[in-house]
C-alpha positions as CSV (number, residue, x, y, z in Angstrom):
1,M,26.3,-6.0,21.2
2,F,23.8,-6.8,18.3
3,E,21.5,-8.7,20.6
4,I,18.4,-7.7,18.7
5,A,20.0,-8.6,15.3
6,R,21.0,-12.0,16.6
7,Y,17.5,-12.6,18.1
8,E,15.7,-11.5,15.0
9,G,18.1,-13.4,12.8
10,R,17.5,-16.7,14.7
11,N,13.7,-16.1,14.4
12,R,14.1,-15.8,10.6
13,L,16.4,-18.8,10.2
14,K,13.8,-21.5,10.0
15,G,11.7,-19.6,7.4
16,S,14.8,-18.8,5.5
17,V,15.7,-22.4,5.2
18,Y,12.2,-23.3,3.9
19,L,12.5,-20.4,1.4
20,S,15.9,-21.6,0.2
21,I,14.6,-25.1,-0.3
22,G,11.6,-23.8,-2.3
23,M,13.8,-21.7,-4.6
24,A,16.2,-24.6,-5.0
25,L,13.3,-26.8,-6.0
26,L,12.2,-24.1,-8.5
27,A,15.7,-24.0,-9.9
28,A,15.8,-27.8,-10.3
29,L,12.4,-27.8,-12.0
30,V,13.5,-25.1,-14.5
31,V,16.6,-27.1,-15.4
32,W,14.7,-30.3,-15.6
33,V,12.0,-29.0,-18.0
34,Y,14.5,-27.1,-20.3
35,P,15.5,-30.1,-22.5
36,S,11.8,-30.9,-23.2
37,F,11.1,-27.2,-23.8
38,S,14.0,-26.8,-26.2
39,D,13.2,-29.9,-28.2
40,A,9.5,-29.3,-28.5
41,L,9.4,-25.6,-29.2
42,G,12.7,-24.7,-30.7
43,G,13.7,-22.1,-28.1
44,D,13.4,-18.7,-29.6
45,E,10.6,-19.7,-32.0
46,L,8.2,-19.4,-29.0
47,L,9.3,-15.8,-28.5
48,E,7.6,-14.8,-31.7
49,A,4.2,-15.5,-30.2
50,Y,4.9,-13.3,-27.1
51,P,3.7,-9.7,-27.1
52,E,6.6,-7.2,-27.3
53,E,5.5,-5.7,-24.0
54,M,5.9,-9.0,-22.2
55,L,9.3,-9.5,-23.6
56,Q,10.3,-6.0,-22.4
57,V,8.8,-6.3,-18.9
58,F,10.4,-9.7,-18.2
59,R,13.6,-8.9,-20.1
60,I,13.4,-12.0,-22.2
61,E,16.3,-12.0,-24.7
62,T,16.5,-15.7,-25.7
63,M,15.3,-19.1,-24.7
64,A,17.5,-21.0,-27.1
65,S,20.1,-21.7,-24.3
66,L,19.8,-22.9,-20.7
67,E,21.4,-19.6,-19.6
68,G,18.7,-17.5,-21.4
69,F,15.9,-19.8,-20.1
70,L,17.2,-19.4,-16.5
71,A,17.6,-15.7,-16.9
72,F,13.8,-15.4,-17.5
73,E,12.2,-18.3,-15.7
74,L,14.4,-18.3,-12.5
75,Y,16.2,-15.0,-12.1
76,T,13.9,-12.4,-13.5
77,F,10.7,-14.0,-12.2
78,G,12.1,-15.8,-9.1
79,W,14.9,-13.5,-7.9
80,I,14.0,-10.0,-9.2
81,V,10.2,-10.3,-8.8
82,L,9.4,-12.9,-6.1
83,L,12.4,-12.5,-3.8
84,G,12.4,-8.7,-4.3
85,L,8.8,-8.6,-3.1
86,Y,9.4,-11.1,-0.3
87,V,12.3,-9.2,1.3
88,A,10.4,-5.9,0.9
89,Y,7.4,-7.4,2.6
90,A,9.5,-8.9,5.4
91,A,11.3,-5.7,6.0
92,A,8.0,-3.8,6.1
93,G,7.1,-5.6,9.3
94,A,10.5,-5.1,11.0
95,I,9.4,-2.0,12.9
96,A,5.7,-1.6,12.1
97,D,4.9,-5.0,13.6
98,D,6.3,-4.1,17.0
99,V,4.6,-0.7,16.9
100,D,1.3,-2.2,15.8
101,R,1.3,-4.9,18.5
102,G,2.4,-2.5,21.3
103,R,5.9,-4.0,21.8
104,M,7.9,-1.1,20.8
105,D,7.8,0.7,24.2
106,T,9.3,-2.4,25.8
107,L,12.1,-2.5,23.2
108,L,12.9,1.2,23.6
109,A,13.0,0.9,27.4
110,M,16.3,-1.0,26.8
111,P,19.5,1.0,26.6
112,I,19.4,1.2,22.9
113,S,18.9,4.1,20.5
114,R,16.2,4.2,17.9
115,A,18.8,4.4,15.1
116,R,20.5,1.3,16.4
117,L,17.2,-0.6,16.8
118,V,16.3,0.1,13.1
119,A,19.8,-0.9,12.0
120,E,19.8,-4.2,13.9
121,K,16.3,-5.1,12.7
122,F,17.5,-4.4,9.1
123,F,20.7,-6.4,9.5
124,A,18.6,-9.4,10.6
125,L,17.2,-9.5,7.1
126,S,20.7,-10.7,5.9
127,V,19.7,-14.2,7.1
128,P,17.0,-14.9,4.4
129,I,19.0,-12.9,1.8
130,L,22.2,-14.9,2.3
131,V,20.6,-18.3,3.0
132,V,18.5,-18.3,-0.1
133,N,21.6,-17.7,-2.2
134,L,23.6,-20.6,-0.8
135,L,21.6,-23.7,-1.8
136,T,20.5,-22.8,-5.4
137,P,23.9,-22.5,-7.1
138,P,25.0,-26.1,-6.4
139,V,21.6,-27.3,-7.6
140,L,21.9,-25.4,-10.9
141,L,25.5,-26.5,-11.5
142,V,24.8,-30.2,-10.8
143,G,21.5,-30.1,-12.6
144,S,23.0,-28.5,-15.7
145,R,25.6,-31.2,-16.0
146,L,23.0,-34.0,-15.6
147,I,21.2,-32.7,-18.7
148,D,24.5,-32.1,-20.6
149,E,24.1,-28.3,-20.6
150,P,26.9,-27.3,-18.2
151,L,26.7,-23.8,-16.8
152,A,29.8,-21.5,-16.2
153,V,30.5,-21.7,-12.5
154,G,31.7,-18.1,-12.3
155,D,28.6,-16.7,-14.0
156,I,26.2,-18.6,-11.6
157,V,28.2,-17.5,-8.6
158,A,28.2,-13.9,-9.8
159,A,24.5,-14.0,-10.5
160,H,23.9,-14.8,-6.9
161,L,26.5,-12.6,-5.3
162,L,25.3,-9.6,-7.3
163,S,21.7,-10.4,-6.3
164,I,22.6,-9.7,-2.7
165,P,22.9,-5.9,-2.9
166,Y,19.7,-5.9,-5.1
167,L,17.8,-7.8,-2.4
168,F,19.1,-5.5,0.3
169,A,17.9,-2.5,-1.7
170,C,14.4,-4.0,-1.9
171,A,14.6,-4.6,1.8
172,G,15.5,-1.0,2.3
173,I,12.2,0.0,0.5
174,G,10.3,-2.2,2.9
175,L,12.2,-0.8,5.9
176,L,11.3,2.8,5.0
177,C,7.6,1.8,4.7
178,S,7.9,0.1,8.1
179,V,8.9,3.4,9.8
180,V,6.5,5.6,7.9
181,F,3.4,3.5,8.6
182,D,2.6,2.3,12.1
183,R,0.1,-0.4,10.9
184,V,2.0,-3.4,9.8
185,G,-0.6,-4.5,7.2
186,I,-0.5,-1.0,5.5
187,A,3.3,-1.0,5.6
188,Q,3.5,-4.4,4.0
189,R,1.0,-3.6,1.3
190,V,2.6,-0.3,0.4
191,A,6.1,-2.0,0.3
192,L,4.7,-4.6,-2.2
193,A,3.0,-2.0,-4.3
194,V,6.0,0.3,-4.4
195,T,8.5,-2.5,-5.2
196,F,6.3,-4.0,-8.0
197,A,5.6,-0.5,-9.4
198,L,9.3,0.2,-9.6
199,F,9.8,-3.1,-11.5
200,L,7.1,-2.2,-14.0
201,A,8.3,1.4,-14.3
202,E,11.9,0.3,-15.0
203,S,10.8,-2.3,-17.5
204,L,8.3,-0.2,-19.4
205,L,10.3,3.1,-19.4
206,A,13.4,1.4,-20.9
207,E,14.4,3.0,-24.2
208,T,11.9,5.7,-23.9
209,D,12.2,9.5,-23.3
210,A,11.3,8.9,-19.7
211,E,14.0,6.3,-19.2
212,A,15.8,8.5,-16.6
213,F,12.9,8.1,-14.1
214,G,13.8,4.4,-13.9
215,A,17.1,5.3,-12.2
216,I,15.4,5.1,-8.8
217,A,14.5,1.4,-9.3
218,P,16.8,-1.2,-7.9
219,M,15.9,-3.5,-10.8
220,R,17.9,-1.3,-13.2
221,Y,21.2,-2.3,-11.6
222,Y,20.8,-6.1,-11.5
223,D,20.5,-7.8,-14.9
224,P,20.8,-11.6,-15.0
225,N,20.9,-11.5,-18.8
226,E,24.2,-9.6,-18.8
227,I,25.7,-12.0,-16.3
228,L,24.5,-15.3,-17.8
229,L,24.5,-14.5,-21.5
230,E,27.4,-12.1,-21.8
231,G,29.5,-12.9,-18.8
232,T,29.4,-9.2,-17.9
233,Y,29.4,-8.3,-14.2
234,D,28.1,-4.8,-13.4
235,L,30.1,-3.9,-10.3
236,V,29.2,-0.2,-10.7
237,G,25.5,-1.2,-10.6
238,A,26.2,-3.2,-7.4
239,A,27.9,-0.2,-5.9
240,V,24.8,1.9,-6.7
241,L,22.6,-0.6,-5.0
242,V,24.8,-0.5,-1.9
243,G,24.6,3.2,-1.9
244,M,20.8,3.0,-2.3
245,T,20.5,0.6,0.6
246,V,22.6,2.8,2.9
247,A,20.5,5.9,1.9
248,L,17.3,4.0,2.6
249,L,18.6,2.8,6.0
250,V,19.8,6.3,7.1
251,V,16.5,7.9,6.0
252,S,14.5,5.2,7.9
253,Q,16.6,5.9,11.0
254,L,16.0,9.6,10.8
255,V,12.2,9.1,10.2
256,F,11.9,6.7,13.2
257,R,13.9,9.0,15.5
258,R,11.3,11.7,14.9
259,S,8.2,9.3,15.0
260,D,5.7,9.5,17.8
261,I,4.9,5.9,18.8
């Protein structure tokens, strides 16, 4: 059971470790530069020079505290944008790569249904999603104490736990692209474009008459500012992301079952 998921997961492990180290180094850098930033620029005084549109897009609320600085520099930019795009891109190659390279016939010759194949390929993406969320929290907690700006352990853990359903939802977008397009390059480019477009739409439509259209964006349901600045954990939003992920997985299975490869 789950032979394909285990195989794909092992293949993703090495890259996931490198990704985790890279994000942990980014977290360490953000923590390290914060004291100099705070002393030199006075935190929120810098925000007055930023265009209102930029503050809205990147959800910048404050830079006067380490929590606010991390919410923008690490979580909004690193987790919501970079990692969201990364997992969408990776998922977009899950099926399309095998179809594009002519390996899918061999896989389907095994006693496995198309729906199960899609599910196991998708579950293998849990490796990078989980690994990248393991190393960074200790780096942040230790680093914050070294600069005498200790972070709340519960808030940091929650920020990473609640990012997991968000990243799976982004992976679901990529998976759907992977079964719709049989050229891996096209699937990956569309996944990147759709994910980033949803990020921009959710950010720019907030507090407008068209705000309801942003409900389809995973980014609406994961807000690092609420977690780090207010200590509020949006469990309903996490449930919505889980439901979104399941829906994208089921639709991807249905599309692939009817695809001519």
